[in-house]
Structure formats: C-alpha cells, structure tokens
N, C-alpha and C positions, 0 to 999 in steps of 0.2 A: 504494500500499499504506500503511495506516495503522499508525503505530508504537504498539507496546503499551508502556505504562508499567510499570515495574517493580511488584512487589507492594507494597513498603514506601513507594511515592511519596505516596499519598494520607495516610497517617498523618504522614509528615514535613511535608506541607503544613498539615494541621491543628494539628499542635504549634507550627510557626512563626506561624500566625495567632493562636493563644492567646497566645503570647509577645508579638505585637506589640500585642495588645490590653492586656495587663498593662502593658507599657512606656508605652503611650499614657495610661492611666488613672492612671499614676503609683502603683500599689499600691492604689488604690482597689476595684478589682476584687475582690481577695481580703478587703479589710476589710468590704466590703459582705456577703459571703457568711458572714463570721465572725460579723458582728453578727446574722444571721438565725439562726444556730445557737445562739447565746447567748441567745435570748429567754426571758424567765421563763416559768416553768412555770404553766400554767393550773390552775384548780381541778379537782378530781377530777369526772368526770362520773357516777360511781356513785351510785345513788339510795339512801337509807337506807329499808329496809323496816321500818316501825313495825307492831306487831300489838296486838290487843286481845282480851279474852276475854270470854266469856259463861257463866257458871256457872248450871246447870239442876238443880234439884233435885226428882226426881219421887218421892221418898219410897219407899213399897213397890210403887208402880204400874209393873210391869214392861211392861205393855202400852203404856203412853204412852211409856215410854223407847224401845220399839221402833219405834214410830210416828214419833218424832221422828228416828231413825235413818234410816228410809225416806225421810223428808221432806228432810233434809239429804243423803242420797245423790241424790234426785231434782234437787234445786237444782244440785247440783255438776255433773251431766251436763248438764243443760238450759243452764245458763249458763258451762260450761266455766271452773270455778273452780279445780278441781285443788287446788293447795297453798294457794290462797288462802282456802279454807274447810276446815277440818279438825276432827274432834273426836274425843274418847276417852270411853269409859264408865269409871265408877269404881262397883265394888261391894264396898265395905269389909266387908260381912258375909257375903260369898260363902263364906269359909273355914269358919265355924263352922256354917253349914247343912249342909255336905257330912258333918262328923263327927257330927251328931245324926242324920242318916239311915242312917248306917253300922250301928249295932247293931241294926236291925229285923230282918235276915235271921236272926239267933240265935233270935228269939222264933218265927219262922215255922217254924224246923226242929224245934222242942221237941215239938209235938203228935204228929208221926208215930213218936216214940220208944217209944209205950206201946199198942201193938196187942194186945188180948186176944181178942176175938170178931169175928166177920164183921160182925154189925150194929153193932157199936161202931165198927169200922173204917169202914163205910160213912158212919155220922154225923159222924164226925170228919173223913173225908175232905170231907164237904160243907162243915163249918165251916172247915177248913182253906183251902178253896177260896175261900170267902167273905172270910176274912181276907186271904188273898195278893191278892185283888182289890182290896181297899180301901186299901193303903198306897200303890199307884201314885198313886190320886187325891188323897192327901195330900202327895205329894212337890212338885207344882207350888205347892201353898199354902205350904209350908215354903219353897221357893225364892223366892216372890213376898213373904215377910215380909222379906227382905233390901232393904237401902236401895239404891238406884240414883240415881247423879247423872251428870250430862253436862257436859263442859268442851269448849265450842266455842272455836276460835282463828280469828280474823280476820287474815289476814297481806297486806296491801295495800301498794303503793309509795305514795311520797309525793304523785305527781300522780294518784292513785286516791283520793283522800280522799273525795270525794262518793259514789262507789260503796260505799266502807267505811262510811260514815255511814248510807247506805241500808239495809245490812244490818244493821247496829246497831240500827236502828229496826224494821226488819221482823221479824226473828226473835222478840224479846220480845213483838210485838203479835200474833203469830199462834198458834193451837193446833196442836200440844199444848204449845208452849213457853211459852204465856201462863200457864198453871195450875201451871207449874213454879217459881214465884217466880223469874223470871230476874233476875240481878245482872251488870251490865255492870263489866267491870275494865279501866280504860285504863291506857295506859304512864304510870308516874309515880305511880299509887297507891299506897296502902300495902300493899295485897293482891297486887299484880302479881307481885312476885318468889315469892312463895309459890306463886301460880297458875302462874308460868313452870315452876317446878321440878316442880310437880305433873304437868304436862302432858308432861314429858320423861320422867319416872318411869313412867307409865301405860302401858300396851300395849294 
C-alpha cells in the first residue's frame, strides 16, 4: 500500500526549498528581482498623429464641389482611409440665399385675388401658371450663386509620412481639385490654427 501525503506537504516542501535558495544566495535572490522592478521607464510607444489641410475654393460652381465630394468618398472606400481623409463643405452665403427666395410666394398669390370675368380668369390663370413655373428654374441659379469651399484634412501617423505626402501631391494635381486653387496648409504654418478651428466648427 502506498502512503498518501498530507494535503499541505507539497506546499511546505516548496516553501522550504525557496528559503534554502535565499539563504544560499545570501539575499541576492531578492535584490535581483527588486532591481528588475526598479528599471527606468521607457519612452512612450504612442505615435503622434500630425495632420495637414487642403483648402479648395470652388467659387460658385456647386457642380464641381459635388464632384469633388464623390471623388473623395470613392477614395476613402477604395483605399480604406476612413478617418485619415476627411472633408467638410463651407457655404458662407447659404443663409442669405434662402431669405431672398422666401418673398416670392407673396407675388404669386396676388394675381388670383382680382377675378372679374370668365375670360379674364382664363388668361390670368394661364399667366399665373407660366409665372409659377418660372421661379423653380430660377431657384437653382440663386443657390448656385453662393460660394462653396471644401476643407480637406489628412490625418496620418508619423510612420505614414510617405502615404500622406502622396495624397498631398495627388489631390491638388487632379480634377476637379486642380481648378479650385488648392492650398496646402501644414502643421506649423500661420494659417494652421485658423484652419483647425474652422474644421471643428463646420458640420
């Protein structure tokens, strides 16, 4: 019959062995591990994300601004850029355009207020229909007269400087960006802080 060891026998043997090692090393065992715990902290491994901006001024050409949006969206999906390439539209004159187009319905409602004869009503009805059809054609022209600009942000890490430079060279060299007088704003430029604040305020 084999004798069973008591449940705490193994733990007691391990504790005895560790004590013997400490005595034989003369306390160097604890000092060795203490020195490993007190190592100097290394530099942070986090990478600084520098970003640059490209300002594009399309003037009153709304169609080219929309083409630029679609092209940027296509690049983002094709190259999986996501947050590395972002843009925001700026329409400073969009508010006044809406206020100018609002008083037009009052002029449309004025002709029907003076019905006298049936013949006159028919002619006025025809004129009213032609007038009512004319303003919708004028509304896109009024909206297009507002200035449109595009602010593109490139947000790459420090080890992706080559890819960032490629996009900084590619975007201004292709249409419809090329004809929008592109201006690259690097970190440290005098206009960088203003562009950074503008990008955060735009929706």
